[in-house]
C-alpha positions as CSV (number, residue, x, y, z in Angstrom):
1,M,-9.8,15.9,-22.0
2,S,-7.3,15.3,-19.3
3,I,-3.7,17.1,-19.6
4,I,-2.4,13.9,-17.4
5,K,-1.4,11.2,-19.6
6,K,1.3,9.2,-17.6
7,A,1.2,6.9,-14.7
8,I,3.7,5.7,-12.7
9,I,3.0,2.0,-11.0
10,P,5.7,1.1,-8.8
11,V,5.6,-2.9,-8.9
12,A,9.5,-3.6,-7.5
13,G,8.4,-4.7,-3.9
14,A,9.3,-8.2,-2.5
15,G,5.5,-8.9,-1.5
16,T,7.0,-10.8,1.7
17,R,3.5,-10.9,3.4
18,F,2.5,-13.4,0.7
19,L,5.5,-15.8,0.9
20,P,5.9,-18.3,-0.1
21,A,3.5,-17.8,-3.0
22,T,5.8,-14.5,-3.8
23,K,8.9,-16.5,-4.1
24,A,9.0,-17.0,-7.6
25,Q,6.2,-14.9,-8.5
26,P,5.2,-10.9,-8.1
27,K,2.8,-9.9,-5.5
28,E,1.3,-7.6,-8.3
29,M,0.2,-10.9,-10.4
30,L,-1.9,-12.6,-7.8
31,P,-5.1,-13.0,-9.1
32,I,-8.6,-11.6,-8.1
33,I,-10.5,-14.3,-9.6
34,D,-8.8,-14.7,-12.9
35,K,-6.9,-11.4,-13.3
36,P,-3.8,-10.3,-11.8
37,V,-4.1,-7.2,-9.3
38,V,-1.7,-5.2,-11.4
39,Q,-4.0,-5.5,-14.6
40,Y,-7.1,-4.0,-12.5
41,I,-4.6,-0.9,-11.5
42,V,-3.8,-0.4,-14.9
43,E,-7.2,-0.7,-16.3
44,E,-8.3,2.1,-13.9
45,A,-5.5,4.1,-15.2
46,V,-6.8,3.8,-18.9
47,K,-10.2,4.2,-18.3
48,S,-9.3,7.6,-16.6
49,G,-7.7,8.8,-19.7
50,I,-3.9,7.5,-18.9
51,E,-1.9,6.7,-22.2
52,D,1.6,6.0,-21.2
53,I,1.8,3.3,-18.2
54,I,5.3,3.4,-16.4
55,L,5.9,0.5,-14.4
56,V,9.0,0.5,-12.1
57,T,10.2,-3.1,-11.7
58,G,13.0,-5.0,-9.9
59,P,14.5,-8.7,-9.9
60,S,11.9,-11.5,-10.6
61,K,9.4,-9.2,-12.0
62,V,9.9,-10.2,-15.7
63,S,6.3,-11.9,-15.5
64,I,4.8,-8.5,-15.2
65,E,6.4,-7.3,-18.5
66,N,5.3,-10.5,-20.1
67,H,1.9,-10.2,-18.9
68,F,1.4,-7.0,-20.6
69,D,3.1,-7.6,-24.0
70,Y,2.0,-9.5,-26.8
71,N,1.8,-13.4,-26.9
72,Y,1.4,-14.6,-30.5
73,E,2.0,-18.3,-29.8
74,L,-0.9,-18.2,-27.0
75,Q,-3.1,-16.1,-29.2
76,N,-2.6,-18.4,-32.3
77,F,-3.0,-21.3,-30.0
78,L,-6.4,-20.1,-28.8
79,K,-7.6,-19.3,-32.3
80,K,-6.9,-22.7,-33.6
81,Q,-9.1,-24.1,-30.7
82,G,-12.0,-21.8,-31.6
83,K,-11.4,-19.7,-28.4
84,K,-11.5,-16.2,-30.4
85,K,-12.9,-14.3,-27.6
86,D,-9.9,-15.3,-25.4
87,A,-7.5,-14.7,-27.9
88,A,-8.9,-11.2,-28.3
89,A,-9.0,-10.6,-24.8
90,V,-5.1,-11.8,-24.3
91,K,-4.3,-9.5,-27.4
92,D,-6.3,-6.6,-25.9
93,I,-4.1,-6.5,-22.7
94,A,-1.0,-5.3,-24.6
95,D,-3.3,-2.8,-26.4
96,M,-4.5,-0.9,-23.6
97,A,-1.7,1.5,-23.3
98,N,2.0,2.4,-24.0
99,F,3.9,0.4,-21.5
100,I,7.2,1.8,-20.3
101,Y,9.6,-0.1,-18.1
102,V,11.9,1.5,-15.5
103,R,14.4,-0.9,-13.4
104,Q,14.3,0.7,-9.9
105,K,17.7,1.9,-8.7
106,G,18.4,3.5,-5.4
107,P,17.6,3.5,-1.6
108,Y,14.8,1.4,-0.2
109,G,11.6,3.2,-0.1
110,N,8.5,4.4,-2.0
111,G,10.0,7.7,-3.4
112,T,12.6,6.2,-5.2
113,P,10.6,4.5,-8.1
114,V,9.1,7.9,-8.5
115,L,12.4,9.6,-8.7
116,N,13.6,6.9,-11.2
117,C,11.0,8.1,-13.6
118,R,12.1,11.8,-13.8
119,H,13.4,11.4,-17.4
120,V,10.2,9.7,-18.7
121,I,8.1,12.3,-16.8
122,G,9.5,15.5,-18.1
123,D,8.0,18.6,-17.1
124,E,4.3,17.8,-16.7
125,P,1.9,16.5,-14.1
126,F,1.5,12.8,-13.5
127,A,-0.2,10.1,-11.5
128,V,1.3,7.4,-9.2
129,I,-0.6,4.5,-8.2
130,W,0.5,1.5,-6.0
131,G,0.6,-1.8,-7.8
132,D,-1.7,-3.4,-4.9
133,D,-4.2,-0.7,-4.0
134,L,-7.4,-1.7,-5.7
135,F,-10.2,0.7,-5.8
136,V,-13.7,0.3,-7.2
137,G,-15.0,3.8,-7.7
138,E,-18.2,4.9,-7.5
139,G,-19.4,6.2,-10.9
140,K,-15.8,7.2,-11.8
141,P,-12.5,5.5,-11.2
142,R,-10.4,6.6,-8.2
143,L,-7.8,8.0,-10.5
144,K,-10.7,10.1,-12.6
145,Q,-11.6,11.7,-9.4
146,L,-8.2,12.7,-8.5
147,M,-7.4,14.3,-12.0
148,E,-10.8,16.1,-11.9
149,A,-9.5,17.8,-8.7
150,Y,-6.4,18.3,-10.0
151,E,-7.7,20.4,-13.1
152,K,-9.5,22.5,-10.8
153,Y,-6.8,23.3,-8.2
154,T,-3.7,22.6,-10.3
155,D,-1.8,21.8,-7.1
156,P,-0.7,18.2,-5.8
157,I,-3.6,16.0,-5.0
158,L,-3.5,13.3,-2.7
159,S,-6.1,10.5,-2.1
160,C,-7.8,9.6,1.1
161,I,-10.8,7.7,2.6
162,E,-12.9,8.1,5.4
163,V,-11.9,5.7,8.6
164,N,-13.0,4.6,11.5
165,D,-11.2,4.4,14.9
166,E,-9.3,1.3,13.8
167,G,-8.3,2.7,10.7
168,T,-6.4,5.4,12.5
169,N,-4.0,2.7,13.4
170,K,-3.9,1.4,10.0
171,Y,-3.2,4.6,7.7
172,G,-1.5,7.8,7.9
173,I,-4.2,10.6,8.9
174,I,-4.3,13.8,7.3
175,D,-4.2,16.9,9.2
176,G,-5.6,19.9,7.3
177,L,-8.3,22.4,6.5
178,K,-11.6,21.4,4.7
179,V,-12.2,23.5,1.8
180,E,-14.9,21.3,0.1
181,K,-17.0,18.3,0.9
182,D,-14.4,15.9,-0.3
183,I,-11.6,18.1,-0.4
184,I,-8.9,19.1,2.4
185,Q,-5.8,21.3,2.2
186,V,-3.1,19.2,3.6
187,K,-1.0,20.5,6.7
188,N,0.7,17.2,7.7
189,I,0.1,13.6,7.7
190,I,0.5,11.8,10.8
191,E,1.4,8.0,10.6
192,K,-1.1,5.8,12.4
193,P,-1.6,7.9,15.3
194,G,-4.5,6.0,16.8
195,P,-8.0,7.3,17.7
196,K,-7.2,9.7,20.4
197,K,-4.2,11.4,18.8
198,A,-5.8,11.4,15.2
199,P,-6.6,15.0,13.6
200,S,-9.3,13.9,11.6
201,R,-10.9,10.8,10.1
202,W,-9.2,11.0,6.9
203,G,-6.8,8.2,6.0
204,S,-4.2,8.7,3.2
205,I,-4.1,5.9,0.8
206,G,-1.8,5.0,-2.4
207,A,-2.9,7.1,-5.1
208,Y,-1.5,10.9,-6.2
209,I,-1.5,13.5,-8.8
210,L,2.0,14.9,-8.6
211,T,3.4,17.9,-10.2
212,P,7.2,17.8,-11.6
213,D,8.8,20.2,-8.9
214,I,8.4,16.9,-6.8
215,F,11.5,15.6,-8.3
216,D,14.0,18.3,-7.2
217,V,12.5,17.7,-3.6
218,L,12.8,14.2,-4.0
219,A,16.2,14.1,-4.8
220,K,16.9,16.6,-1.8
221,T,14.9,14.5,0.6
222,K,17.0,12.7,3.2
223,L,16.2,9.0,4.0
224,G,13.8,8.7,6.6
225,K,12.1,5.7,8.6
226,D,14.1,2.4,8.2
227,G,16.9,4.5,6.3
228,E,14.2,4.5,3.4
229,L,13.3,7.4,0.9
230,W,9.7,8.2,1.6
231,L,7.5,9.9,-0.8
232,V,5.3,11.0,1.8
233,D,8.3,13.0,3.1
234,A,8.9,14.9,-0.1
235,I,5.3,15.9,-0.3
236,F,5.5,17.2,3.0
237,A,8.5,19.3,2.3
238,L,6.7,20.3,-0.9
239,S,3.8,21.7,1.0
240,K,6.0,24.4,2.3
241,K,6.1,25.7,-1.1
242,R,2.9,25.2,-2.7
243,P,-0.6,23.9,-1.5
244,I,-1.2,20.2,-1.2
245,Y,-4.6,18.9,-1.4
246,A,-6.4,15.5,-0.5
247,K,-9.3,14.3,-2.4
248,K,-12.0,11.9,-0.6
249,I,-12.4,8.9,-2.9
250,R,-15.9,7.7,-3.5
251,G,-15.8,4.1,-4.0
252,K,-14.6,0.8,-2.2
253,F,-11.0,0.2,-1.4
254,Y,-9.0,-3.1,-1.2
255,D,-5.6,-3.3,0.2
256,T,-4.8,-6.3,-1.8
257,G,-1.1,-6.3,-0.5
258,S,-2.6,-7.9,2.6
259,K,-4.0,-11.2,2.7
260,F,-7.4,-10.5,4.2
261,G,-7.7,-7.5,1.6
262,W,-6.8,-9.8,-1.2
263,L,-9.3,-12.5,0.0
264,K,-12.3,-9.8,0.2
265,A,-11.6,-8.6,-3.1
266,N,-11.8,-12.2,-4.4
267,I,-15.1,-12.8,-2.6
268,D,-16.6,-9.4,-3.5
269,F,-15.6,-9.4,-7.2
270,A,-16.7,-13.3,-7.5
271,L,-20.3,-12.1,-5.9
272,E,-20.5,-9.6,-9.0
273,R,-19.8,-12.4,-11.7
274,D,-22.8,-14.3,-13.1
275,D,-20.6,-17.4,-13.6
276,L,-19.9,-17.6,-10.1
277,K,-22.2,-15.7,-7.7
278,N,-24.9,-18.3,-7.3
279,D,-22.5,-21.2,-6.5
280,L,-20.6,-18.6,-3.9
281,K,-23.6,-17.6,-2.4
282,K,-24.9,-21.3,-1.7
283,Y,-21.4,-22.2,-0.4
284,L,-20.9,-19.2,2.0
285,K,-24.7,-19.9,3.4
286,S,-23.9,-23.4,3.8
287,M,-20.9,-22.1,6.1
288,I,-23.3,-20.1,8.2
């Protein structure tokens, strides 16, 4: 049984890349077919053994809280309509985990929502997953793969994927020492260095297992690029005190915070569904 029971999911971002759709709707609530992106993220965490889901929210994010709450009126309506399966599915969303909501306060940057959860996490290791990074793991969920790596090394674990030359312009690239087939000890993360300057083809993506000592480091970390508090800056500072590792994740990654990543996820997921795949295949073939 895993010792990691809490996961932070920051969902306070404005989602400007999807305007005007996100003017009155959180980007994390954009659907992949008929389920919002953030629900897939929560389901991944729960399947990995997480019990407490900490959603760090901001203004205009009430719909996320409502989504993971009970809706007795809707449940009763569905039951009266004879849609017992749909009623059960709605109830199961709220039953998945213990949901905790923290309002983001402090400077812009992805380090702030993590620091905001210090009082909830306490003195135990925990997970961080971004609310729009969707990963379909091979055999095991992405987070479970990270948790197993943590149990072996008991030091902070970052997630990464193997990228091509084009990917070195999109991701932070890890510089470090390979200690196992899928594990690298991190020396540095170089932001979008390009193929010629990239020290490896290991691209850092948004999921982490962190230890509680990150909070003291975050609290002392100076604001970085664009005047924001960056989690990676704190992780790099922590690496001066203890080893930091990265685990290469087996599976398929979708950046649903980008329009094309969101579109690819919708197509791929639809092709896996019995009620959609045949019609979609016919439609796609008709466009060739």
